[in-house]
N, C-alpha and C positions, 0 to 999 in steps of 0.2 A: 497533691495528686502524684502518683508514682509514674515514672517514665515508662513508656511501653517499649520493651526491648524488641528489637527486630531479630527474628529467628534466623540463624545462619543458614546459608544455602547447603543443601545436601551435596555430597560429593559429585553425583552425576550432574546436578544443576550447575555446580561451580565449574566443573570441567567444560560444560557446554558454553557457559557465559565467557569463560576465559578463552576458549578456542575461537568463539565468534569474534572476540575483540582482536586476537592475534591474527586470525585469518584475514580480517578486514585490513589490518595494518601491514601485514607482510605477505599476504597471499597464501594459497593452499600449499604451494611448493616451497614457500619461503620459511616455513616453520615446521618443526618436527614434534613428535609426541613427547619427547623428553622435555623440551622447552615448555610445552603446554602443561604437562604434569607439574613441572617445577613452579610455574607461575600460579597454577591453581592450588598450590600448597598440598599436593598429593604425590603419588609416585606412579611410575609407568604400569606397575602391576594392577593398581586400582583402576587406572584408566582402561586397561584392556579387560578388566573384569566387567566394566559397564559397556564397553564398546569393543567388539571383536577385532576391529582394525581401524586404521586412520580413515579409511573410506566410510566406515560405519559412523565415525564421529562427524565427518563432513555432512553426511546425510542428516544426522540428528540436529546439527546446527542449522541446516537449511529448513528443516521442519519447524524449528524454533522461530526462525524468521517468519515463516508462514503463519504461525500462531500470533505473532505480533501484528501482522497485517490484518488478520481476522479481527483482532481487538480494535483496530483503527476503524474498520468498517462498522463494527458494532457501535462505536462512538458516534459515527455519522448518524446512524439510525436513532440513537438515544437523544442526540442533540436536536434532530429535526424529524420527529415522528410523522409519518404520513405526508412527508413533504420531499419527494424525490429530487425535485429541482434544487432545493436548498442543500440536499445531501450531495448533489453533483457539484455545486459550487464549493462545498466543504472539501470535496475530493481535490478540486483544483488548488485550494489554499494549502492543503496538506502536500500536494505534489510540489508546490513551490518550495515548501520547507525541505522536502527531500532533495530537490534539485540544487538548492543553495546550501546544502549541508556541509559536511567536512571535506567534500571533494573526492571521496573514495568511491562514489557511485553506488549502484545497486549491488548488494551482496550476491543475489542470484545471478545477475548478468556477469559479474566478475568471476564467479566460479565457473560459469559456462564457458567463458573465454579461456580460462586456465586448463580446464579438463577437456582436451580435444577428443578423448575416446568416446565414441558414440554410444558405447555400451556401459559407460560408467554409471553406477546406480544413482549418483547425484543428478545426472542429466534428466532422468525421469522425474525426479522431484521438482527440478527447475521448470521443465515443460508443463508439468501438471499445475504448478503454482501460477505461471504466467498465463496459461489458458484460463484458469479459474478467475484470475484477476480481471482479465479482459471480458470474460463472459458476465461477471458480476457487474462490471461497468456498463455493459450493453443492456442488461436488465434494468439498471438504474435509469439509463437514457430512455428506454422504452416506457418505463413507469412515469417518467417525466413528460411523456407525450411527444417525444421526438420521433418523427416518421422514419428517418434513416438512422435508427438507433445503433445498428451494427457499424455503420460507417463512422458515426461520431465516436463510438467507443474505440475503434481502430485508430482514428485520428488522434484522440486524446492519449491513447496508449503510446503511440509513436512519438507524440510530443514530449511525454514524460521521459521516455527512454532517451530521446535525443538531448533533452535538457540536462539529464544527469551526465551524459558523456561530454557535452559541451562544457559543463562545470569543471570537468577534469582537465580540459585542454585550454579553454578560454578564460577560466577563472570566474569568480562570483559576480563580477561586473559585466560578464559577457551576455550572450543571448538568454541564458537561463534566468537572468534578473527580470526578464519580461514575461516569465511563464504565466503569471496570473492574467496579465493583460491579453496575451495571446489566447490562453485557454478560455477566458470569458468571451472573447471575440468569436472564437470557433463555436462555442455553445450558442451564442446569440444568432449566428448565421444559420445554424441548423434549426433552431427554434423558429426563426423568422420564415424559414421555408416550409414549416408545418402549418397548414391552414385549417381553421375550424376546430382546433383542439386547444384545451387549456393545458398549460405546462406547470402550473404552480403546485398541483397535487397529482397523486397517482390516480390511475383509472379506477382503482378499487375505492379510493376515498371519494372520488367524484360520483361514483355510483351510489355510495351510501348517502352522500349529501343530496343527491337528486330526490331521495325518498323523503327528505325533511319537508313538511308543509311550509308554505310561504310565510305563514304567521309565526313560525318558530324562529327563535333567535339564531343567527348565523355567527360562527366564529370568524374573527378577522384573520386575514392572511398573515403569515409570518413574514417578518422583515427580511429573512434570508431568501425569499423567493425572487426578489428583484434582481434583474441582470445589472450588474454594476462592475466597473473596472476598479481594481484595487492596486495601489502602488503604481 
């Protein structure tokens, strides 16, 4: 069997990948386009041919971060179809990995802190991304049958933001180490306060299930629906 060769990244993709890594390590202000072009194995002329300015490159990098996040959400849905509560718990586990990562925190938040100019084009991308993430989390909480879905989404969003900052200041053994335990407890508290509603499946799935005759076989609930503390 022949080895499958991995296609090399195109110049634009290579520049974005390199810039993301360097921005994460050194900050937006701490690295220039000359260094980015050099590490990417290209030159400044090529960089500016793909990106009109350094600001344009920053925006492209942030949009690439957003695409990565979208793929993670798609992974939750693929792993736990029609099971929003399991997806919510998957979000918590993913959040724990983010919080205890390399200690550099959230790329979006880091750029927002560096770029104080309110009219910088990157700030629109950051606000759009953070709002979309929060709204998607709220929809997931709502589909899971949580009555105060918006409040839970805000609580979990703030928990993740705080955990990632805490990782930078208190280290991996600090409060961020208990992200899963805290996140699970918060979800359980909100779910407990929702009376007369099932939380293991979405309302859409529950409606479909209600139409199935009693004599029809029912599928067993997925193991991911149980509220459980991890770590």
